[in-house]
Every structure is written in structure tokens, then in C-alpha cells.
C-alpha positions in Angstrom: 188.8 88.8 212.5 185.1 89.5 213.2 182.3 87.3 211.9 181.3 89.9 209.4 184.8 90.2 207.8 185.3 88.4 204.5 187.4 85.3 204.6 190.5 85.5 202.4 190.3 83.1 199.5 193.5 81.4 198.1 194.1 83.2 194.9 195.9 81.3 192.0 199.0 82.8 190.4 198.8 84.2 186.9 199.6 80.9 185.3 197.9 78.6 187.8 194.8 76.6 187.6 191.7 78.5 188.7 190.1 75.3 190.0 190.6 74.3 193.7 193.1 71.6 194.5 193.4 69.6 197.8 195.6 72.3 199.5 193.2 75.1 198.4 190.2 73.2 199.7 191.7 72.5 203.1 193.1 76.0 203.5 189.7 77.5 202.6 187.9 75.2 204.9 190.3 76.0 207.7 189.8 79.7 207.2 186.0 79.3 207.3 186.1 76.9 210.3 184.3 74.3 208.1 184.2 70.6 208.6 182.1 68.5 206.3 179.1 67.1 208.2 177.4 63.7 207.9 174.1 65.4 208.8 174.0 67.2 205.5 175.7 64.4 203.5 178.7 66.6 202.7 181.8 65.3 201.0 183.9 67.9 199.2 185.5 67.0 195.9 189.2 67.9 196.1 190.4 66.7 192.7 190.3 69.1 189.7 190.5 66.3 187.2 187.4 64.8 188.6 185.3 68.0 188.4 186.5 68.5 184.8 185.5 65.0 184.0 182.0 65.6 185.5 181.6 68.8 183.4 182.8 66.9 180.3 180.5 63.9 180.9 177.6 66.3 181.5 178.1 67.7 178.0 178.0 71.3 179.3 177.8 73.7 176.4 178.9 77.4 176.2 175.3 78.5 176.0 174.1 76.4 179.0 172.5 77.8 182.1 173.5 75.3 184.7 172.0 74.9 188.2 174.1 73.2 190.8 172.8 71.9 194.2 175.2 71.7 197.1 178.2 73.5 195.7 180.1 73.3 199.0 183.4 75.2 198.8 183.0 75.6 195.0 185.1 72.9 193.4 182.6 71.9 190.7 181.1 75.5 190.6 184.4 76.8 189.2 184.7 74.1 186.5 181.1 74.7 185.5 181.7 78.5 185.2 184.6 77.8 182.8 182.3 75.8 180.5 178.8 77.2 180.7 177.2 80.6 180.1 175.8 80.9 183.6 175.8 79.0 186.8 173.3 79.2 189.7 174.3 77.4 192.9 171.8 76.4 195.6 173.4 76.1 199.0 171.7 75.6 202.4 174.7 75.9 204.6 175.0 79.5 206.0 178.8 79.6 206.1 179.4 78.0 202.7 176.7 80.2 201.0 178.3 83.3 202.4 181.8 82.3 201.2 181.1 81.0 197.7 180.7 84.4 195.8 184.1 85.5 197.2 185.6 82.2 196.0 184.2 82.7 192.5 185.4 86.4 192.5 188.9 85.5 193.6 189.4 82.4 191.4 187.5 83.5 188.2 187.0 87.2 188.5 186.1 87.6 184.8 183.2 85.1 185.2 181.8 86.4 188.5 178.9 88.2 186.9 177.8 84.9 185.3 177.3 83.4 188.7 174.3 83.5 191.1 173.8 82.1 194.5 170.5 80.9 196.0 170.9 80.5 199.8 168.1 78.0 200.5 167.1 74.4 200.9 166.9 73.0 197.4 163.7 71.1 198.3 162.1 74.5 199.0 163.3 76.3 195.8 160.5 77.1 193.4 162.1 79.7 191.2 165.7 80.7 190.2 167.2 84.1 189.3 168.1 84.9 185.7 167.4 82.8 182.6 165.7 79.4 182.9 168.2 76.5 183.6 169.0 74.1 180.8 171.1 71.7 182.8 171.5 70.3 186.3 175.0 69.2 187.3 175.7 68.5 191.0 177.5 66.4 193.6 174.2 65.9 195.5 174.2 65.6 199.3 173.8 61.8 199.6 171.1 61.9 202.3 168.6 63.8 200.2 169.8 63.0 196.7 166.7 61.4 195.2 164.1 63.9 196.7 166.2 66.8 195.5 166.7 65.3 192.0 163.0 64.6 191.5 162.0 68.1 192.9 164.4 69.9 190.5 163.2 67.9 187.5 159.6 68.4 188.4 159.9 72.1 189.2 162.1 73.2 186.3 160.9 71.6 183.0 163.5 73.5 181.0 166.3 71.3 182.5 167.1 69.2 179.5 170.2 67.4 180.7 171.2 66.3 184.2 174.4 64.7 185.5 174.5 64.0 189.3 177.0 62.3 191.5 175.3 60.1 194.1 176.0 57.1 196.3 176.7 54.1 194.0 173.7 52.2 195.3 171.4 55.1 194.6 172.9 55.5 191.1 172.1 51.8 190.5 168.5 52.3 191.7 167.9 55.4 189.6 169.2 53.7 186.4 167.7 50.3 187.0 165.5 48.8 184.3 162.2 46.9 185.1 162.9 43.4 186.4 166.1 44.4 188.2 166.4 43.6 191.9 167.0 47.3 192.7 164.3 48.7 190.4 161.9 50.7 192.6 160.3 54.0 193.2 163.3 56.2 192.3 163.7 54.2 189.0 160.1 54.7 187.9 159.9 58.4 189.0 163.1 59.3 187.3 161.9 57.5 184.1 158.8 59.6 184.1 161.0 62.6 183.4 164.0 61.3 181.5 166.0 58.5 179.9 168.3 57.5 182.7 171.7 55.6 182.6 174.8 55.1 184.7 177.6 57.4 183.5 180.6 56.2 185.4 182.1 55.6 188.8 183.9 58.0 191.1 186.7 56.8 193.5 186.6 57.6 197.2 190.0 59.3 197.2 188.8 62.3 195.3 186.7 63.4 198.3 187.4 65.1 201.6 186.7 63.4 203.8 186.8 60.1 201.9 183.3 58.6 202.2 182.8 55.0 203.3 180.7 54.3 200.2 181.4 54.3 196.5 180.0 57.0 194.3 178.5 57.0 190.8 177.4 59.3 188.0 173.9 59.3 186.7 172.9 60.9 183.4 169.3 61.9 182.8 168.2 63.2 179.4 164.7 64.6 179.5 162.1 63.0 177.3 161.5 64.9 174.1 157.8 64.7 174.8 156.0 64.0 178.1 154.7 60.5 178.6 151.5 60.0 176.7 148.8 59.6 179.3 145.7 61.2 180.5 146.7 60.7 184.1 148.6 63.4 186.0 152.0 62.9 187.4 150.6 62.9 190.9 148.2 60.1 190.0 150.9 58.0 188.4 153.3 58.5 191.3 150.5 57.5 193.8 150.3 54.2 192.0 154.1 53.8 192.0 154.2 54.5 195.8 151.5 52.0 196.5 152.9 49.3 194.3 156.3 49.4 196.0 155.1 50.0 199.6 154.4 46.2 199.7 156.7 45.0 196.9 156.4 41.3 197.8 152.7 41.4 197.2 151.0 41.0 193.9 149.7 44.2 192.4 146.1 43.1 193.2 146.9 43.1 196.9 149.4 46.0 196.9 147.0 48.4 195.1 144.0 47.5 197.2 144.3 50.5 199.4 144.9 52.8 196.5 141.9 51.5 194.5 139.6 51.0 197.5 139.5 47.3 197.4 141.4 44.3 195.9 138.5 43.8 193.5 138.7 47.4 192.3 142.5 47.1 191.9 142.0 44.0 189.8 139.6 45.8 187.5 142.0 48.7 187.1 144.9 46.4 186.3 142.9 44.4 183.8 141.7 47.6 182.1 145.3 48.7 181.8 146.4 45.4 180.3 148.5 44.4 183.4 148.2 41.1 185.1 146.8 41.4 188.7 149.4 38.8 189.7 152.3 40.8 188.5 154.5 42.8 190.9 155.6 46.4 190.7 159.2 45.6 189.8 158.1 44.1 186.5 156.3 47.2 185.3 157.5 50.1 183.1 156.6 53.7 183.8 154.1 53.4 180.9 152.4 50.5 182.7 152.0 52.6 185.8 150.6 55.4 183.8 148.0 53.1 182.2 147.0 51.8 185.7 146.6 55.4 186.9 144.3 56.2 184.0 141.9 53.5 185.3 142.2 54.4 189.0 139.6 55.8 191.4 140.8 59.4 190.9 141.2 59.3 187.2 
């Protein structure tokens, strides 16, 4: 078979499940010569019940336009296509991107015209084909999960609901409240866009290969209205980055570089109603926005 020939896709029988099971995944991967790579944080979901659970937990509706990042061999893609109006998948891997439309066509032929593929790095995607997305549902590559999530939420404001599967520790960070030991930059930046919560755990045995870390689901429901502040997102995020870059220091010291001096930082903090002796992990996203309003660039 030449490199340009289509790879045969395992086709379900007339009464069989259209979703991919463990045997289908391994057969398709073998035909493609694909092995999941740690470099791209790839772990393929091989359990149909798990992807159905993800779709159900995400609350995908028949009218939804769903964007998926890192579809891999298409396990979750097929489940999303069964539930949503349209699915757009973003895949960076050349082999996987080339194979996915054929998998959709073979397994769900009557839904193939409701599917679109974007062959790109998700961090570089600035527009999507077709109607604007209303939901983001993805098993995110674990090594770039947070940057991809924040990029998608920032770039596509029509995404109302998000459910992502990430490494359990990352899920904890994203959903952490102020005062938590794991509250940090991802927690605050996610809260800028949405109300965030843990939405369940995923066992290791539903992946191929089984990862050596636990996985978790994170739900993000976009705020009905943007945070009320005169500061821009960039200004607020600059404060957040500075506050957590030296998280053991008081905000007066940690924000000295951002403000120009420790004295200027103290003035901005007092004007925002925040104690200069506080630390970043005690502040809400609203607190950071208030500080940004009184910063040097405000």
C-alpha cells in the first residue's frame, strides 16, 4: 500500500456500536502505523462507555456546535457526532488528521457532513470553519492542556460550556478556590472566563497506553457577563503572573517589578482594597482585576 492510499477503517456491522472499542482502536492504529507519543501527551481512550459519559457530563445538546482538540483516532469524536449538531476537530498530528475523516465516514456515514477537521496546532488556531462553536469537549494532550484551554476560551467567546479531561493534578489546579494549596495561575485565569469545578475522575484502564497518572474531568461554564472591571484581560493576567512568580513573597514584594517599585505596588494594593502583606493564593480573580485597575498601565 502506498503512502497516498486510504487506510481501511474497521466498519461496524448493521447492529453494532458505531463507537470505537479497544479492538477497533488497536486495529486502526496498527493499520496507520501509529503509536501514542509522550512528546504530544497522547493517550487514546479505548472505552466507549467512558466517551459516552464525557458527552453526557458535558451536557452536549442536539443544537450544539462542538470543538474538540486532540481527537486522536476518533473515539470521542464519534460520540460527540452522535449527540451534537456539528463537530470540528483540531488535530496537529499529520497521520491522525489524515485518517480521521475516513473513520467518521466509515463509522457514522450519515453524520459525515456534520464533521470538519482543522489540521493545525490548537495554540495557533484563530478561526474555525462553519458556525461558531458553543461547546468545547476534549481529552486534551496533557503536556499543553492549560495553554490550549485558555487559548480556546480567549479566542472563541461563543464557547459557553467546556468539559475537558486532563491530568488529575491539573484538574485540581484549574478548579481550586482561593486559599487552596494548589490555587495558582491556571485557577485564576480559568475563573476569569468561567465558573470552574471538578466533574469526576477517569480511571487509567480506559486509555491506551495506560498513563502513569490519574485523570480528571473539569467543567467550565462561561460567565453570563464578563468580569466587571476597567482593566483589560492582559492587564489582569500580568498581575496574576507576577503575583505567583514569587508566591512565597507578600504581594508588596512580588508585585514590585510589575508596579515599578515596592512602594508603587503597595499604593496599588491599598487602592484596590488588598493588604500589601497578603499573598497571591488568597486573592480572587476580582481582587486581581481591582489591582490591575490601579496598576502602572491602567
